[in-house]
C-alpha positions as a printed Julia matrix, in Angstrom:
443×3 Matrix{Float64}:
   0.01    0.0    0.0
   1.4     3.38  -0.97
   1.64    6.05   1.7
  -0.47    9.16   1.35
   1.5    12.39   0.85
   1.92   14.4    4.07
   1.42   18.16   4.19
   2.35   20.26   7.23
   0.73   23.63   7.99
   3.18   25.86   9.88
   3.27   29.49  10.94
   3.41   31.71  13.99
   0.61   31.55  16.57
  -2.9    32.74  15.75
  -2.59   33.0   11.96
  -5.42   30.48  11.46
  -3.7    27.12  11.02
  -6.38   25.12  12.82
  -9.15   27.05  11.06
  -7.57   26.17   7.71
  -7.23   22.54   8.8
 -10.92   22.45   9.68
 -11.73   23.96   6.31
  -9.72   21.21   4.56
 -11.18   18.4    6.65
 -14.71   19.73   6.32
 -15.56   19.67  10.0
 -14.53   21.27  13.25
 -11.86   18.7   14.07
  -9.08   20.94  15.44
  -9.68   23.14  18.46
  -9.97   26.77  17.33
  -9.61   29.67  19.77
  -8.32   33.25  19.68
  -5.7    32.48  22.35
  -2.22   32.05  20.84
  -0.69   28.63  21.37
  -3.91   26.61  21.47
  -2.56   23.88  19.17
   0.5    22.42  20.84
   1.17   18.98  19.34
   1.17   18.07  15.68
  -2.22   16.59  14.79
  -2.94   14.45  11.72
  -6.07   14.46   9.56
  -6.9    12.78   6.25
  -8.09   15.03   3.43
  -9.41   14.3   -0.06
  -9.57   16.86  -2.83
 -10.87   16.01  -6.31
  -9.92   12.36  -6.01
  -6.51   13.02  -4.46
  -5.95   11.98  -0.87
  -3.32   13.31   1.5
  -2.65   13.71   5.22
  -2.55   17.17   6.78
  -0.55   17.98   9.92
  -1.84   20.86  12.04
   1.05   22.2   14.12
   1.48   24.56  17.03
   2.43   28.17  16.36
   6.17   28.7   15.91
   8.04   31.38  17.85
  11.76   30.79  17.23
  14.12   31.51  20.13
  11.29   31.9   22.65
  12.3    31.36  26.3
   8.95   29.79  27.29
   9.29   26.01  27.82
   5.99   25.14  26.17
   6.63   27.44  23.19
  10.04   25.81  22.69
   8.4    22.4   22.69
   5.81   23.62  20.17
   8.66   24.85  17.98
  10.32   21.41  18.2
   7.04   19.72  17.23
   6.64   22.0   14.2
  10.2    21.21  13.11
   9.48   17.48  13.38
   6.36   17.98  11.26
   8.43   19.72   8.59
  10.93   16.86   8.57
   8.08   14.36   8.16
   6.13   16.29   5.53
   6.4    16.03   1.75
   5.15   19.6    1.38
   4.79   22.56   3.73
   2.11   25.24   3.77
   3.55   28.39   5.35
   0.54   30.31   6.64
   0.79   34.04   7.4
  -1.68   36.72   8.51
  -2.49   39.15   5.69
  -3.87   41.79   8.05
  -0.73   41.85  10.2
   1.68   41.99   7.28
   5.18   40.53   7.45
   6.45   40.24  11.01
   9.99   39.48  12.24
   8.76   36.03  13.35
   7.45   35.36   9.8
  10.92   36.21   8.46
  12.58   33.86  10.94
  10.19   31.04  10.02
  10.82   31.65   6.31
  14.56   31.26   6.88
  14.0    27.98   8.76
  11.73   26.63   6.01
  14.25   27.47   3.3
  16.79   25.33   5.16
  14.36   22.37   5.19
  14.77   21.93   1.4
  11.07   20.92   1.23
   8.57   22.4   -1.24
   6.89   25.35   0.52
   3.58   26.99  -0.48
   3.06   30.47   0.96
  -0.58   31.09   1.97
  -1.8    34.5    3.13
  -4.8    34.09   5.41
  -7.53   36.51   6.56
  -8.06   38.03   3.11
 -11.75   38.36   3.81
 -12.72   40.76   1.02
 -11.68   41.82  -2.45
 -10.37   45.1   -1.07
  -7.97   43.21   1.2
  -6.44   41.25  -1.68
  -3.79   43.97  -2.05
  -2.31   42.77   1.26
  -1.06   39.65  -0.53
   1.54   41.51  -2.62
   3.57   42.48   0.44
   4.46   38.83   1.04
   6.47   38.52  -2.18
   9.22   40.06  -0.04
   9.6    36.75   1.82
  10.96   35.17  -1.4
   8.89   32.02  -0.87
   7.26   31.99  -4.3
   3.87   33.31  -5.35
   1.66   33.86  -2.28
  -1.94   32.58  -2.37
  -4.51   34.81  -0.66
  -7.43   33.14   1.1
  -9.9    33.32   3.97
  -9.88   30.11   5.97
 -12.82   31.23   8.11
 -15.02   32.24   5.16
 -13.86   29.5    2.78
 -13.09   31.86  -0.09
 -11.95   30.71  -3.54
  -8.36   31.01  -2.42
  -8.79   27.84  -0.33
  -9.49   25.92  -3.53
  -6.44   27.49  -5.19
  -4.33   26.38  -2.24
  -5.66   22.83  -2.45
  -4.9    22.83  -6.18
  -1.32   23.91  -5.47
  -0.93   21.3   -2.74
  -2.24   18.37  -4.81
  -1.08   19.28  -8.32
   1.53   16.49  -8.44
  -0.27   13.99  -6.16
  -1.63   10.73  -7.57
  -5.35   10.1   -7.75
  -7.16    7.37  -5.85
  -4.31    5.96  -3.79
  -5.54    2.58  -2.64
  -5.81    2.13   1.1
  -6.35   -1.06   3.01
  -9.55   -1.74   4.89
  -9.41   -0.59   8.49
  -8.09   -3.44  10.61
  -6.54   -1.23  13.28
  -7.33   -1.42  16.96
  -7.99    2.06  18.31
  -6.45    2.68  21.72
  -7.39    5.82  23.66
  -4.9     6.75  26.39
  -7.06    8.39  29.08
  -6.77    9.57  32.65
  -6.34   12.56  34.92
  -3.82   15.31  34.1
  -0.17   14.51  34.77
  -0.66   10.74  35.07
   1.92   10.29  32.3
  -0.33    9.67  29.28
   1.84   11.5   26.76
   5.01    9.91  28.16
   3.4     6.52  27.6
   2.54    7.43  24.0
   6.13    8.51  23.36
   7.43    5.3   24.97
   5.14    3.2   22.78
   6.21    5.04  19.65
   9.89    5.17  20.54
  10.14    8.87  19.65
   8.98   12.26  20.86
   5.66   12.2   18.99
   3.79   14.11  21.71
   4.9    17.04  23.86
   5.75   15.95  27.39
   5.97   18.53  30.16
   5.33   18.77  33.89
   2.86   21.59  33.21
  -0.59   20.2   33.96
  -2.91   20.15  30.94
  -0.19   20.17  28.26
  -2.12   17.89  25.88
  -5.25   19.65  24.66
  -6.24   17.88  21.45
  -6.78   14.17  21.05
  -3.95   13.07  18.82
  -4.02    9.98  16.57
  -0.88    8.06  15.62
  -0.61    4.85  13.61
   1.85    2.1   14.38
   2.28   -1.67  14.04
   3.25   -4.11  16.79
   3.61   -7.86  16.22
   1.91   -7.52  12.8
  -1.17   -5.83  14.34
  -1.98   -2.26  13.34
  -2.96    0.19  16.08
  -4.15    3.78  16.27
  -2.92    5.42  19.47
  -5.05    8.34  20.65
  -3.4    10.6   23.24
  -6.05   12.64  25.03
  -6.22   15.64  27.3
  -6.29   14.97  31.02
  -9.86   14.74  32.29
 -10.37   16.78  35.44
 -13.45   17.16  37.58
 -16.08   19.16  35.77
 -16.11   21.83  38.48
 -12.4    22.45  37.92
 -12.52   22.7   34.13
 -12.31   26.23  32.75
 -14.85   27.05  30.06
 -13.32   27.46  26.62
 -10.27   25.64  25.29
  -9.94   23.23  28.21
 -13.63   22.38  28.04
 -13.25   21.65  24.31
 -10.24   19.44  25.06
 -12.08   17.46  27.76
 -15.06   17.02  25.45
 -12.67   15.78  22.76
 -11.13   13.32  25.21
 -14.57   11.99  26.15
 -15.41   11.7   22.44
 -12.18    9.73  21.92
 -13.47    7.22  24.47
 -16.67    6.87  22.48
 -14.73    6.31  19.25
 -12.0     3.96  20.49
 -11.99    0.16  20.73
  -9.97   -0.07  23.93
  -9.3     2.61  26.54
  -6.05    2.54  28.49
  -6.8     4.19  31.85
  -3.51    5.53  33.22
  -3.23    5.67  37.0
  -0.44    7.31  38.98
   1.2     4.59  41.1
   2.36    7.14  43.67
  -0.95    8.96  44.07
  -3.09    5.84  43.72
  -6.67    5.8   42.46
  -8.84    8.88  42.85
 -12.57    9.47  42.5
 -11.97   11.02  39.09
 -10.26    7.82  37.91
 -13.38    5.89  38.93
 -15.57    8.3   36.98
 -13.42    7.94  33.88
 -13.57    4.14  34.2
 -17.36    4.34  34.51
 -17.47    6.48  31.39
 -15.52    3.81  29.49
 -17.86    1.09  30.7
 -20.97    3.08  29.85
 -19.57    3.63  26.36
 -19.24   -0.16  25.99
 -15.48   -0.06  25.41
 -12.75   -2.46  26.45
 -10.48   -1.29  29.26
  -6.94   -1.82  30.5
  -5.78   -0.2   33.75
  -2.15    0.87  33.36
  -0.53    1.8   36.67
   2.23    4.17  35.56
   5.33    5.41  37.47
   5.8     1.97  39.03
   9.53    2.69  39.06
   8.89    5.34  41.73
   7.46    2.84  44.22
  10.21    2.28  46.78
  11.06   -0.89  48.71
   9.06   -3.13  46.4
   8.61   -6.71  47.61
   7.25   -9.88  46.07
   3.73   -9.05  47.26
   3.72   -5.33  46.37
   1.78   -5.88  43.13
  -0.77   -8.17  44.79
  -1.33   -5.68  47.6
  -1.8    -2.83  45.14
  -4.18   -4.97  43.08
  -6.25   -5.84  46.16
  -6.52   -2.14  46.89
  -7.73   -1.5   43.34
 -10.31   -4.25  43.62
 -11.58   -2.78  46.88
 -11.73    0.7   45.39
 -13.26   -0.31  42.04
 -14.94   -3.7   42.53
 -17.03   -3.22  39.39
 -13.79   -3.55  37.37
 -12.58   -6.88  38.75
 -12.66   -8.33  35.2
 -10.3    -5.63  33.86
  -6.57   -6.45  33.47
  -4.15   -4.32  35.48
  -0.56   -3.79  34.31
   2.25   -2.07  36.19
   4.46    0.01  33.94
   6.92    2.88  33.74
   6.89    5.22  30.78
  10.34    6.49  31.81
  12.11    3.11  32.01
   9.74    1.47  29.49
   9.2    -1.32  32.0
   6.45   -3.67  30.7
   5.29   -0.88  28.35
   4.52   -3.27  25.46
   2.08   -5.14  27.68
  -0.34   -2.4   26.7
  -0.45   -3.85  23.16
  -0.64   -7.46  24.38
  -3.53   -6.8   26.76
  -5.34   -4.54  24.28
  -5.26   -7.17  21.53
  -6.47   -9.81  23.99
  -9.37   -7.6   25.07
 -10.23   -6.72  21.47
 -10.55  -10.43  20.71
 -12.73  -10.85  23.79
 -14.93   -7.87  22.86
 -15.49   -9.2   19.32
 -16.09  -12.79  20.4
 -19.29  -14.51  19.28
 -20.8   -17.43  21.16
 -22.86  -20.11  19.42
 -26.53  -19.99  20.35
 -26.55  -23.62  21.46
 -23.61  -23.2   23.83
 -24.99  -19.91  25.16
 -28.34  -21.48  26.04
 -26.59  -24.41  27.72
 -24.63  -22.05  30.0
 -27.62  -19.85  30.81
 -29.88  -22.81  31.5
 -27.3   -24.43  33.8
 -26.9   -21.13  35.66
 -30.69  -20.93  36.04
 -30.95  -24.47  37.35
 -28.09  -23.96  39.86
 -29.6   -20.76  41.25
 -33.23  -20.08  40.24
 -34.4   -16.5   40.84
 -36.67  -15.78  43.76
 -40.37  -15.48  43.2
 -41.94  -12.03  43.16
 -45.62  -11.94  44.18
 -45.87  -15.67  43.44
 -44.33  -15.18  40.0
 -40.94  -16.53  38.95
 -38.76  -15.46  36.08
 -38.43  -18.11  33.38
 -35.64  -17.7   30.83
 -37.01  -19.34  27.69
 -34.26  -18.62  25.19
 -30.98  -16.67  24.9
 -29.11  -15.25  21.94
 -26.13  -12.98  21.24
 -27.15   -9.94  19.21
 -23.92   -7.9   19.06
 -20.24   -7.43  19.81
 -18.1    -4.55  21.12
 -19.43   -5.02  23.71
 -20.79   -8.57  23.68
 -24.56   -8.08  23.9
 -27.11  -10.72  24.79
 -30.88  -10.88  24.85
 -32.74  -13.16  27.21
 -36.3   -13.99  26.15
 -38.38  -14.43  29.29
 -41.94  -14.8   30.47
 -41.9   -11.41  32.22
 -39.25   -8.71  31.68
 -39.98   -7.05  35.01
 -38.94  -10.19  36.9
 -35.28   -9.96  35.79
 -33.79   -7.92  38.64
 -30.37   -6.25  38.5
 -28.74   -8.66  40.97
 -29.83  -11.67  38.92
 -28.64  -10.01  35.72
 -25.21   -9.61  37.37
 -25.33  -13.29  38.32
 -25.96  -14.28  34.7
 -23.18  -11.96  33.56
 -20.72  -13.55  35.98
 -21.65  -17.01  34.69
 -21.1   -15.86  31.11
 -17.68  -14.54  32.09
 -16.81  -17.82  33.81
 -17.75  -19.74  30.68
 -16.48  -17.46  27.9
 -14.0   -15.03  29.44
 -14.94  -11.58  28.15
 -11.87  -10.21  29.94
 -11.63   -6.43  29.98
 -14.89   -5.77  28.17
 -18.33   -4.86  29.51
 -21.15   -7.32  28.81
 -24.65   -6.06  28.02
 -27.7    -8.13  28.9
 -31.28   -7.15  28.14
 -34.54   -9.02  28.43
 -37.52   -9.3   26.15
 -40.85  -10.89  26.81
 -41.54  -13.74  24.49
 -44.56  -13.01  22.33
 -47.56  -15.28  22.64
 -47.85  -17.76  19.84
 -50.71  -17.02  17.54
 -53.45  -19.61  17.5
């Protein structure tokens, strides 16, 4: 399979890179805000234009030689994007004119030896088109004026320039990837885990809480299995989330849970499990997704003994008994200790979540469970399970046909679920059970 061409959008902060990305993608996929520095990591999206497909990288705003730690990391991420890209779109602000930072970025891009397309944004009217001419002074070729927010004709001209030498209809394989969302509270080490899994600095890592704001997708292969790793923003308590960019980021993280196959809930080994971790785990379960609990920073636990893991696991079971079927792994993103177990457990859970049980075997297990422990009568009526069938996967979903749906109480439903787990595994995945009353046979 041939790789899609990669195009990086770079420029100083607040020139409209994410707005242009959203215009290309056709939806509000990147966080857009008037605050400089909103986009921090490089974020990948697939775009198709007139039969030609390519991948766009939205990068953080570049400020060369800035003393701020985060801004320096953004600059490094943008440089990595340029190294990875086949083409670069250098986006500038037509209303601001050429700034010293624009000149510095132009010098950096010339050194990259990559094809660069100069795009002048915020040309919102015909009268403003004269602003474009000033940018010839950057010596980056013919500038293309456009309005990313309004979607003016210049956006089409830019897409034409980007794709003019791209091939049409590059064949792509059917999706066989397992989507892993790395989730948890801020500062649990999610981005460090992503970087450890990838073996390179794909995501900005900093001690500043809330560094990751977008949910970032990265493809990789491990033991011949393709994965998509989604690094998400730390999910704080709702009362502590500021409205605006952080709220968007948390919403995006929650949406990543809904879209993933398996969520990797990262816990801090030193701090232990918090109420917010339990809420995130509940969110994963409610979304019907597989779950792995990854206890990070295990290298910081001092005086470890042979029973340290078992004691910690008992504590987890006591704190979150509803997740006793979820695998727990003890890792260190810094030392990479047991880091690849994330892939091993995720693949195992994916197989469990997509497992189908034959109807005959399912009914045998349910009937035996019923005979071993019949439900109690309610007002002289007893639940009778007449027939069982599996109706879905991810999560495994079962329907019990019964004489009276109201007689299947929650505690007995949990009993049936436990018996299904004993018989078929379903490790790390929720199991859904519903009941339907069997229709009367027509005479």
